DRENPA-3360 file (N, C-alpha, C; in nm, 2 decimals, always signed):
BEGIN
1 = MRPNTTEP = -1.91/+0.43/+2.58/-1.91/+0.32/+2.51/-1.84/+0.26/+2.27 ~ -1.75/+0.23/+2.24/-1.75/+0.26/+2.13/-1.85/+0.23/+2.02 ~ -1.81/+0.31/+1.91/-1.99/+0.20/+1.84/-1.95/+0.12/+1.84 ~ -2.04/+0.01/+1.69/-2.06/-0.09/+1.70/-1.92/-0.21/+1.80 ~ -1.95/-0.16/+1.92/-1.86/-0.31/+1.99/-1.86/-0.26/+2.15 ~ -1.87/-0.38/+2.23/-1.92/-0.38/+2.36/-1.81/-0.28/+2.40 ~ -1.70/-0.25/+2.37/-1.58/-0.22/+2.45/-1.56/-0.10/+2.49 ~ -1.57/-0.07/+2.63/-1.59/+0.09/+2.64/-1.49/+0.13/+2.62;
9 = EFGPFRPV = -1.50/+0.27/+2.71/-1.40/+0.40/+2.61/-1.34/+0.36/+2.80 ~ -1.18/+0.36/+2.78/-1.09/+0.35/+2.92/-1.07/+0.54/+2.94 ~ -0.97/+0.52/+3.03/-0.89/+0.61/+3.06/-0.94/+0.69/+3.23 ~ -0.83/+0.77/+3.31/-0.75/+0.82/+3.22/-0.68/+0.75/+3.24 ~ -0.55/+0.83/+3.11/-0.42/+0.72/+3.13/-0.28/+0.84/+3.23 ~ -0.23/+0.76/+3.25/-0.08/+0.81/+3.27/+0.04/+0.78/+3.17 ~ +0.12/+0.88/+3.22/+0.21/+0.86/+3.12/+0.37/+0.72/+3.16 ~ +0.41/+0.65/+3.13/+0.47/+0.56/+3.20/+0.63/+0.56/+3.15;
17 = RVGSLTEL = +0.74/+0.59/+3.19/+0.87/+0.56/+3.13/+0.85/+0.39/+3.04 ~ +0.92/+0.38/+3.01/+0.95/+0.25/+2.91/+1.08/+0.19/+3.05 ~ +1.15/+0.28/+3.13/+1.21/+0.21/+3.18/+1.17/+0.22/+3.31 ~ +1.12/+0.24/+3.32/+0.99/+0.20/+3.42/+0.90/+0.08/+3.44 ~ +0.91/+0.05/+3.30/+0.80/-0.08/+3.34/+0.80/-0.22/+3.36 ~ +0.93/-0.26/+3.44/+1.00/-0.35/+3.51/+0.89/-0.35/+3.67 ~ +0.91/-0.19/+3.70/+0.78/-0.12/+3.83/+0.66/-0.21/+3.79 ~ +0.59/-0.17/+3.66/+0.48/-0.18/+3.67/+0.44/-0.29/+3.65;
25 = VSATLAES = +0.53/-0.36/+3.53/+0.49/-0.51/+3.52/+0.52/-0.57/+3.63 ~ +0.64/-0.55/+3.74/+0.65/-0.66/+3.81/+0.57/-0.68/+3.96 ~ +0.49/-0.54/+3.95/+0.38/-0.50/+4.07/+0.25/-0.64/+4.08 ~ +0.26/-0.69/+3.93/+0.12/-0.77/+3.90/+0.23/-0.91/+3.89 ~ +0.34/-0.93/+3.95/+0.38/-1.09/+3.88/+0.46/-1.11/+3.98 ~ +0.37/-1.13/+4.07/+0.45/-1.15/+4.20/+0.54/-1.33/+4.19 ~ +0.56/-1.40/+4.10/+0.62/-1.49/+4.08/+0.69/-1.51/+3.97 ~ +0.76/-1.58/+3.97/+0.88/-1.61/+3.79/+0.89/-1.76/+3.83;
33 = PALVLVDG = +0.86/-1.84/+3.63/+0.86/-1.78/+3.56/+0.64/-1.75/+3.53 ~ +0.62/-1.60/+3.43/+0.50/-1.59/+3.43/+0.42/-1.62/+3.30 ~ +0.32/-1.59/+3.28/+0.25/-1.58/+3.17/+0.20/-1.44/+3.13 ~ +0.23/-1.39/+3.04/+0.21/-1.24/+3.00/+0.13/-1.25/+2.91 ~ -0.03/-1.13/+2.89/-0.06/-1.21/+2.77/-0.11/-1.06/+2.68 ~ -0.06/-1.06/+2.56/-0.09/-0.85/+2.52/-0.18/-0.88/+2.38 ~ -0.30/-0.85/+2.52/-0.44/-0.83/+2.32/-0.46/-0.69/+2.29 ~ -0.48/-0.72/+2.14/-0.57/-0.61/+2.08/-0.60/-0.62/+2.02;
41 = RSGAGKST = -0.62/-0.48/+1.91/-0.72/-0.52/+1.78/-0.64/-0.49/+1.64 ~ -0.59/-0.50/+1.49/-0.47/-0.53/+1.48/-0.46/-0.36/+1.46 ~ -0.30/-0.33/+1.49/-0.28/-0.23/+1.45/-0.25/-0.11/+1.58 ~ -0.25/-0.21/+1.67/-0.34/-0.10/+1.79/-0.23/-0.09/+1.84 ~ -0.09/-0.17/+1.83/+0.06/-0.08/+1.94/+0.10/-0.24/+2.04 ~ +0.06/-0.35/+1.95/+0.09/-0.44/+2.07/+0.20/-0.51/+2.11 ~ +0.26/-0.52/+1.89/+0.41/-0.53/+1.95/+0.49/-0.43/+2.02 ~ +0.46/-0.36/+2.03/+0.57/-0.24/+2.07/+0.57/-0.22/+2.24;
49 = FAAAAARA = +0.41/-0.27/+2.32/+0.40/-0.29/+2.46/+0.46/-0.39/+2.47 ~ +0.43/-0.47/+2.47/+0.52/-0.67/+2.45/+0.63/-0.66/+2.40 ~ +0.74/-0.60/+2.37/+0.91/-0.56/+2.28/+0.92/-0.51/+2.43 ~ +0.84/-0.41/+2.44/+0.91/-0.32/+2.64/+0.83/-0.44/+2.75 ~ +0.77/-0.49/+2.72/+0.76/-0.54/+2.81/+0.88/-0.74/+2.87 ~ +0.90/-0.72/+2.73/+0.98/-0.83/+2.72/+1.06/-0.80/+2.75 ~ +1.10/-0.71/+2.69/+1.28/-0.62/+2.75/+1.27/-0.66/+2.92 ~ +1.17/-0.56/+3.02/+1.19/-0.50/+3.16/+1.18/-0.62/+3.22;
57 = RHAVIVAT = +1.14/-0.83/+3.17/+1.14/-0.95/+3.20/+1.22/-1.02/+3.16 ~ +1.29/-0.96/+3.09/+1.40/-1.05/+3.05/+1.31/-1.19/+2.97 ~ +1.20/-1.22/+2.93/+1.14/-1.26/+2.89/+1.09/-1.33/+2.73 ~ +1.08/-1.37/+2.64/+1.03/-1.48/+2.55/+0.92/-1.39/+2.50 ~ +0.89/-1.37/+2.36/+0.75/-1.33/+2.29/+0.69/-1.40/+2.21 ~ +0.64/-1.48/+2.22/+0.53/-1.57/+2.08/+0.44/-1.53/+2.03 ~ +0.41/-1.46/+1.90/+0.31/-1.38/+1.83/+0.20/-1.47/+1.81 ~ +0.12/-1.47/+1.83/-0.04/-1.51/+1.77/+0.00/-1.55/+1.61;
65 = DDIAWHLH = +0.05/-1.48/+1.57/+0.07/-1.46/+1.44/+0.13/-1.59/+1.42 ~ +0.21/-1.62/+1.45/+0.29/-1.75/+1.41/+0.29/-1.87/+1.42 ~ +0.19/-1.86/+1.57/+0.04/-1.98/+1.56/-0.04/-2.00/+1.44 ~ -0.10/-1.93/+1.42/-0.23/-1.92/+1.27/-0.17/-1.84/+1.15 ~ -0.01/-1.88/+1.14/+0.04/-1.87/+0.98/-0.02/-1.98/+0.93 ~ -0.10/-1.97/+0.78/-0.17/-2.09/+0.70/-0.21/-2.19/+0.78 ~ -0.31/-2.10/+0.95/-0.39/-2.21/+0.99/-0.53/-2.14/+0.97 ~ -0.58/-2.07/+1.09/-0.64/-1.99/+1.11/-0.64/-1.85/+1.15;
73 = PTDWATEM = -0.68/-1.74/+1.10/-0.71/-1.64/+1.21/-0.71/-1.60/+1.35 ~ -0.84/-1.75/+1.36/-0.83/-1.68/+1.50/-0.87/-1.84/+1.61 ~ -0.86/-1.94/+1.50/-0.87/-2.10/+1.57/-0.77/-2.13/+1.60 ~ -0.72/-2.09/+1.66/-0.50/-2.16/+1.71/-0.57/-2.18/+1.86 ~ -0.62/-2.19/+1.93/-0.60/-2.21/+2.09/-0.57/-2.34/+2.10 ~ -0.60/-2.50/+2.02/-0.55/-2.53/+2.03/-0.39/-2.54/+2.03 ~ -0.35/-2.52/+1.93/-0.24/-2.55/+1.94/-0.11/-2.49/+1.98 ~ -0.15/-2.31/+2.04/-0.08/-2.27/+2.13/-0.11/-2.32/+2.32;
81 = LEGVVRPW = -0.17/-2.39/+2.30/-0.19/-2.43/+2.44/-0.13/-2.59/+2.42 ~ -0.10/-2.63/+2.33/-0.01/-2.81/+2.32/+0.12/-2.77/+2.26 ~ +0.11/-2.68/+2.23/+0.23/-2.67/+2.12/+0.33/-2.54/+2.18 ~ +0.26/-2.51/+2.27/+0.42/-2.41/+2.32/+0.37/-2.40/+2.46 ~ +0.23/-2.33/+2.52/+0.23/-2.29/+2.69/+0.20/-2.47/+2.81 ~ +0.18/-2.49/+2.75/+0.16/-2.64/+2.88/+0.30/-2.68/+2.94 ~ +0.39/-2.66/+2.73/+0.53/-2.76/+2.75/+0.58/-2.69/+2.86 ~ +0.59/-2.52/+2.85/+0.67/-2.45/+2.88/+0.58/-2.43/+3.07;
89 = MAGQRVQY = +0.47/-2.44/+3.08/+0.46/-2.42/+3.24/+0.41/-2.59/+3.34 ~ +0.51/-2.64/+3.21/+0.56/-2.83/+3.23/+0.65/-2.81/+3.29 ~ +0.77/-2.67/+3.28/+0.89/-2.68/+3.31/+0.98/-2.76/+3.17 ~ +0.94/-2.69/+3.11/+1.00/-2.86/+2.97/+1.04/-2.66/+2.89 ~ +1.14/-2.69/+2.83/+1.20/-2.62/+2.67/+1.14/-2.65/+2.54 ~ +1.10/-2.54/+2.55/+0.96/-2.52/+2.40/+1.10/-2.56/+2.26 ~ +1.01/-2.62/+2.21/+1.05/-2.64/+2.07/+0.92/-2.69/+1.93 ~ +0.86/-2.56/+1.90/+0.79/-2.60/+1.79/+0.76/-2.49/+1.67;
97 = TPPGWVRR = +0.71/-2.65/+1.61/+0.64/-2.68/+1.42/+0.52/-2.62/+1.47 ~ +0.45/-2.51/+1.47/+0.35/-2.47/+1.39/+0.24/-2.57/+1.26 ~ +0.12/-2.58/+1.23/+0.08/-2.66/+1.13/+0.16/-2.62/+1.01 ~ +0.09/-2.48/+1.00/+0.08/-2.42/+0.88/+0.21/-2.43/+0.83 ~ +0.35/-2.43/+0.94/+0.50/-2.43/+0.89/+0.58/-2.50/+0.80 ~ +0.48/-2.62/+0.89/+0.51/-2.78/+0.86/+0.42/-2.79/+0.71 ~ +0.33/-2.74/+0.68/+0.26/-2.72/+0.55/+0.32/-2.68/+0.45 ~ +0.39/-2.63/+0.47/+0.45/-2.43/+0.40/+0.61/-2.47/+0.36;
105 = ARPGRIEV = +0.63/-2.61/+0.44/+0.79/-2.63/+0.41/+0.86/-2.43/+0.52 ~ +0.80/-2.38/+0.60/+0.87/-2.29/+0.66/+0.99/-2.29/+0.74 ~ +1.10/-2.24/+0.73/+1.21/-2.25/+0.80/+1.20/-2.25/+0.96 ~ +1.24/-2.29/+1.05/+1.29/-2.18/+1.19/+1.19/-2.32/+1.25 ~ +1.16/-2.31/+1.43/+1.03/-2.30/+1.44/+1.05/-2.22/+1.58 ~ +0.99/-2.24/+1.62/+0.92/-2.13/+1.78/+1.03/-2.23/+1.91 ~ +1.07/-2.14/+1.93/+1.16/-2.18/+2.05/+1.16/-2.08/+2.21 ~ +1.12/-2.13/+2.29/+1.07/-2.04/+2.44/+1.18/-2.12/+2.56;
113 = PSGVDLVI = +1.28/-2.14/+2.59/+1.37/-2.19/+2.69/+1.28/-2.19/+2.86 ~ +1.36/-2.29/+2.88/+1.21/-2.32/+3.02/+1.24/-2.20/+3.13 ~ +1.18/-2.20/+3.21/+1.22/-2.12/+3.33/+1.24/-1.97/+3.36 ~ +1.19/-1.90/+3.24/+1.18/-1.76/+3.15/+1.00/-1.74/+3.19 ~ +1.01/-1.57/+3.17/+0.88/-1.56/+3.17/+0.76/-1.52/+3.02 ~ +0.69/-1.56/+2.98/+0.66/-1.59/+2.87/+0.57/-1.48/+2.80 ~ +0.56/-1.42/+2.72/+0.50/-1.32/+2.64/+0.43/-1.37/+2.53 ~ +0.29/-1.39/+2.51/+0.19/-1.38/+2.39/+0.14/-1.26/+2.39;
121 = EGVGAARH = +0.14/-1.26/+2.20/+0.16/-1.09/+2.20/+0.04/-1.11/+2.07 ~ -0.01/-1.08/+2.04/-0.17/-1.08/+1.89/-0.25/-1.10/+1.93 ~ -0.37/-1.07/+1.81/-0.54/-1.06/+1.87/-0.58/-1.24/+1.88 ~ -0.63/-1.18/+1.98/-0.73/-1.35/+2.05/-0.57/-1.36/+2.19 ~ -0.49/-1.28/+2.20/-0.36/-1.32/+2.30/-0.47/-1.40/+2.45 ~ -0.55/-1.28/+2.50/-0.65/-1.33/+2.63/-0.77/-1.35/+2.59 ~ -0.76/-1.47/+2.54/-0.88/-1.56/+2.48/-0.94/-1.63/+2.57 ~ -1.08/-1.64/+2.62/-1.05/-1.78/+2.76/-0.95/-1.87/+2.79;
129 = ELASLAKL = -0.95/-1.97/+2.60/-0.90/-2.03/+2.68/-0.73/-2.02/+2.72 ~ -0.66/-1.93/+2.73/-0.55/-1.86/+2.78/-0.51/-1.77/+2.93 ~ -0.70/-1.67/+2.88/-0.71/-1.61/+3.03/-0.69/-1.63/+3.18 ~ -0.71/-1.75/+3.16/-0.69/-1.85/+3.31/-0.60/-1.90/+3.38 ~ -0.48/-1.86/+3.31/-0.34/-1.96/+3.35/-0.24/-1.78/+3.34 ~ -0.31/-1.69/+3.35/-0.23/-1.60/+3.32/-0.16/-1.50/+3.42 ~ -0.07/-1.45/+3.46/-0.03/-1.39/+3.52/-0.11/-1.24/+3.47 ~ -0.08/-1.19/+3.42/-0.08/-1.07/+3.38/-0.17/-1.04/+3.25;
137 = IVWVCSDP = -0.22/-1.02/+3.26/-0.31/-0.95/+3.07/-0.36/-0.78/+3.08 ~ -0.29/-0.80/+2.92/-0.27/-0.62/+2.93/-0.36/-0.61/+2.76 ~ -0.47/-0.52/+2.75/-0.56/-0.56/+2.66/-0.47/-0.36/+2.59 ~ -0.47/-0.39/+2.50/-0.40/-0.24/+2.43/-0.53/-0.19/+2.28 ~ -0.54/-0.10/+2.39/-0.69/-0.02/+2.29/-0.64/+0.05/+2.15 ~ -0.75/+0.16/+2.14/-0.62/+0.21/+1.99/-0.84/+0.28/+1.89 ~ -0.76/+0.37/+1.83/-0.82/+0.44/+1.72/-0.87/+0.35/+1.64 ~ -0.98/+0.31/+1.58/-1.01/+0.27/+1.48/-0.96/+0.30/+1.32;
145 = VEAKRRGI = -1.00/+0.45/+1.32/-0.88/+0.51/+1.18/-0.73/+0.47/+1.22 ~ -0.68/+0.50/+1.32/-0.49/+0.49/+1.34/-0.49/+0.37/+1.33 ~ -0.57/+0.25/+1.40/-0.51/+0.11/+1.36/-0.48/+0.09/+1.24 ~ -0.64/+0.12/+1.14/-0.65/+0.06/+1.02/-0.52/+0.13/+0.96 ~ -0.53/+0.26/+0.95/-0.40/+0.30/+0.87/-0.26/+0.24/+0.94 ~ -0.21/+0.21/+1.04/-0.10/+0.10/+1.05/-0.11/+0.01/+1.02 ~ -0.23/-0.07/+0.96/-0.25/-0.22/+0.93/-0.17/-0.21/+0.78 ~ -0.23/-0.08/+0.72/-0.23/-0.09/+0.57/-0.12/-0.05/+0.57;
153 = ERDIRLGR = -0.03/+0.02/+0.59/+0.06/+0.03/+0.63/+0.21/-0.08/+0.64 ~ +0.17/-0.13/+0.69/+0.28/-0.27/+0.78/+0.25/-0.33/+0.64 ~ +0.16/-0.39/+0.56/+0.13/-0.48/+0.53/+0.18/-0.41/+0.38 ~ +0.20/-0.32/+0.37/+0.24/-0.27/+0.23/+0.44/-0.28/+0.28 ~ +0.42/-0.24/+0.37/+0.65/-0.21/+0.40/+0.65/-0.41/+0.38 ~ +0.56/-0.48/+0.39/+0.59/-0.65/+0.39/+0.59/-0.67/+0.23 ~ +0.55/-0.56/+0.18/+0.53/-0.64/-0.02/+0.39/-0.66/-0.03 ~ +0.28/-0.59/+0.03/+0.15/-0.58/-0.07/+0.10/-0.47/-0.15;
161 = TRAEAEQF = +0.08/-0.45/-0.23/+0.04/-0.37/-0.31/-0.08/-0.27/-0.21 ~ -0.13/-0.18/-0.26/-0.20/-0.04/-0.15/-0.39/-0.14/-0.12 ~ -0.33/-0.18/-0.30/-0.52/-0.23/-0.29/-0.50/-0.38/-0.17 ~ -0.45/-0.46/-0.22/-0.42/-0.62/-0.12/-0.39/-0.61/+0.00 ~ -0.33/-0.45/+0.02/-0.31/-0.45/+0.15/-0.45/-0.41/+0.28 ~ -0.52/-0.36/+0.10/-0.66/-0.33/+0.21/-0.77/-0.40/+0.14 ~ -0.75/-0.49/+0.07/-0.85/-0.64/+0.06/-0.81/-0.70/+0.19 ~ -0.65/-0.70/+0.19/-0.65/-0.83/+0.32/-0.71/-0.77/+0.47;
169 = WHEWMSAE = -0.69/-0.64/+0.45/-0.73/-0.59/+0.59/-0.89/-0.56/+0.63 ~ -1.01/-0.60/+0.54/-1.13/-0.61/+0.55/-1.17/-0.75/+0.58 ~ -1.08/-0.88/+0.54/-1.08/-1.02/+0.55/-1.04/-1.05/+0.64 ~ -0.93/-0.98/+0.73/-0.90/-1.03/+0.84/-1.01/-0.94/+0.98 ~ -1.07/-0.83/+0.93/-1.17/-0.78/+0.99/-1.25/-0.85/+0.99 ~ -1.33/-0.92/+0.88/-1.44/-1.01/+0.94/-1.47/-1.16/+1.00 ~ -1.26/-1.18/+1.02/-1.28/-1.30/+1.11/-1.25/-1.20/+1.26 ~ -1.22/-1.11/+1.23/-1.10/-1.03/+1.39/-1.24/-0.97/+1.47;
177 = LPFLEAEQ = -1.30/-0.91/+1.40/-1.45/-0.84/+1.47/-1.57/-0.92/+1.56 ~ -1.70/-1.02/+1.50/-1.69/-1.10/+1.54/-1.59/-1.21/+1.68 ~ -1.49/-1.20/+1.65/-1.44/-1.29/+1.74/-1.39/-1.25/+1.82 ~ -1.39/-1.10/+1.85/-1.32/-1.00/+2.00/-1.43/-0.97/+2.09 ~ -1.58/-0.94/+1.97/-1.69/-0.93/+2.01/-1.72/-1.04/+2.14 ~ -1.73/-1.18/+2.07/-1.72/-1.31/+2.12/-1.68/-1.27/+2.28 ~ -1.52/-1.32/+2.26/-1.44/-1.29/+2.38/-1.47/-1.18/+2.45 ~ -1.43/-1.08/+2.45/-1.43/-0.91/+2.48/-1.34/-0.93/+2.62;
185 = PWRVADLV = -1.20/-0.96/+2.52/-1.06/-1.03/+2.63/-1.07/-0.87/+2.71 ~ -1.11/-0.75/+2.66/-1.04/-0.60/+2.77/-1.18/-0.66/+2.91 ~ -1.24/-0.71/+2.92/-1.30/-0.71/+3.04/-1.25/-0.86/+3.14 ~ -1.10/-0.89/+3.09/-0.99/-0.98/+3.16/-0.93/-0.87/+3.18 ~ -0.85/-0.74/+3.16/-0.71/-0.68/+3.13/-0.69/-0.66/+3.26 ~ -0.55/-0.70/+3.37/-0.54/-0.62/+3.47/-0.45/-0.43/+3.40 ~ -0.43/-0.38/+3.30/-0.38/-0.31/+3.26/-0.40/-0.34/+3.14 ~ -0.48/-0.13/+3.11/-0.46/-0.10/+2.96/-0.45/-0.06/+2.96;
193 = IDGTAHAG = -0.34/+0.01/+2.76/-0.27/+0.04/+2.77/-0.32/+0.17/+2.59 ~ -0.31/+0.28/+2.61/-0.35/+0.29/+2.54/-0.19/+0.29/+2.39 ~ -0.31/+0.30/+2.28/-0.20/+0.25/+2.21/-0.18/+0.29/+2.10 ~ -0.29/+0.38/+2.09/-0.24/+0.52/+1.92/-0.32/+0.65/+1.98 ~ -0.41/+0.68/+2.08/-0.41/+0.80/+2.10/-0.29/+0.97/+2.17 ~ -0.19/+0.85/+2.15/-0.06/+0.94/+2.13/+0.05/+0.94/+2.06 ~ -0.01/+0.88/+1.93/+0.07/+0.81/+1.82/+0.10/+0.99/+1.79 ~ +0.17/+1.04/+1.80/+0.25/+1.18/+1.70/+0.39/+1.19/+1.88;
201 = TDVADTVY = +0.35/+1.14/+2.05/+0.44/+1.15/+2.04/+0.55/+1.01/+2.09 ~ +0.67/+1.00/+2.19/+0.76/+0.91/+2.13/+0.71/+0.79/+2.18 ~ +0.64/+0.71/+2.15/+0.59/+0.56/+2.19/+0.69/+0.48/+2.28 ~ +0.83/+0.52/+2.15/+0.95/+0.37/+2.20/+0.95/+0.50/+2.36 ~ +0.92/+0.59/+2.41/+1.02/+0.61/+2.51/+0.86/+0.63/+2.71 ~ +0.77/+0.61/+2.62/+0.67/+0.62/+2.72/+0.53/+0.48/+2.59 ~ +0.50/+0.49/+2.75/+0.32/+0.36/+2.73/+0.26/+0.44/+2.86 ~ +0.12/+0.45/+2.82/+0.01/+0.52/+2.87/-0.11/+0.41/+2.91;
209 = VTKGPRRP = -0.09/+0.41/+3.07/-0.15/+0.31/+3.13/-0.27/+0.41/+3.22 ~ -0.37/+0.28/+3.19/-0.50/+0.27/+3.33/-0.45/+0.12/+3.35 ~ -0.59/+0.15/+3.49/-0.61/-0.02/+3.51/-0.73/-0.01/+3.47 ~ -0.69/-0.17/+3.40/-0.80/-0.29/+3.34/-0.86/-0.32/+3.48 ~ -1.04/-0.35/+3.41/-1.12/-0.41/+3.49/-1.14/-0.51/+3.58 ~ -1.02/-0.65/+3.47/-1.05/-0.78/+3.61/-1.12/-0.86/+3.64 ~ -1.22/-0.86/+3.58/-1.36/-0.93/+3.57/-1.35/-1.08/+3.50 ~ -1.41/-1.08/+3.67/-1.44/-1.27/+3.64/-1.48/-1.33/+3.48;
217 = RS = -1.50/-1.37/+3.39/-1.57/-1.39/+3.27/-1.76/-1.44/+3.37 ~ -1.87/-1.46/+3.30/-1.95/-1.50/+3.30/-2.03/-1.56/+3.24;
% end
C-alpha cells in the first residue's frame, strides 16, 4: 500500500500498443454507446490514455476540469450528471454551458453528439455518482513525485510562474487528496494503467495495463 493513502500497489503491468487499444477497450464494452470513466491523480497521465481510448472508440471526451472550471475542484457531480450524462444517456445531443463558464463569460459550450461513446476524464471521474452508470472504469495510477513534476510543469506552460504553479498544486491537493481517499475510485476500476513509472518510454505508442479490482462499493 502506498504511504498516506489506501490505494494499493497495482501490477504486474503488461505493455499494450496503442494501436491495440480498440481490442482492449472493446473487450469490456459489449455495446455502444457506452460511458467510459478515466480517473487518476493530478499529473498521472489520464488525458494521454483518454485520448487514445477515445480514438479507438471514436468517442467524445468531456474533461471534469471543464465542468469544474471556476465552480469547485470536487463538487461538480450534479452539473456533470444533469448537464452532460443524463441527456446523453437519453439519446439527446448535449449542448451544455457549465455555470462557471456562464459567470465568467467563457465562450463555447460542451457538445456531445447523440449515439457516440462518452469518455469522462479527470480527477474524480469515477466518483460514486458516475461509477454505477459506466461500462468501463479506468484508474491511472502514478508515482507522486513524477505526477507533481508533471502538474507543475503543465501549469507553467499555461502561463503561471513556478511559484504560482507550486502554490496552485498545493491548494489543489488540499481538495484532491481527501476527496480521493473518501471515494477510493481505484476500487471500482476494470483496468489500471501505469501512468508514470514508464515515463521514459514512448508513452504515445504504448500503455501499461493490469486488471483492476472492480469491487462493488460497501
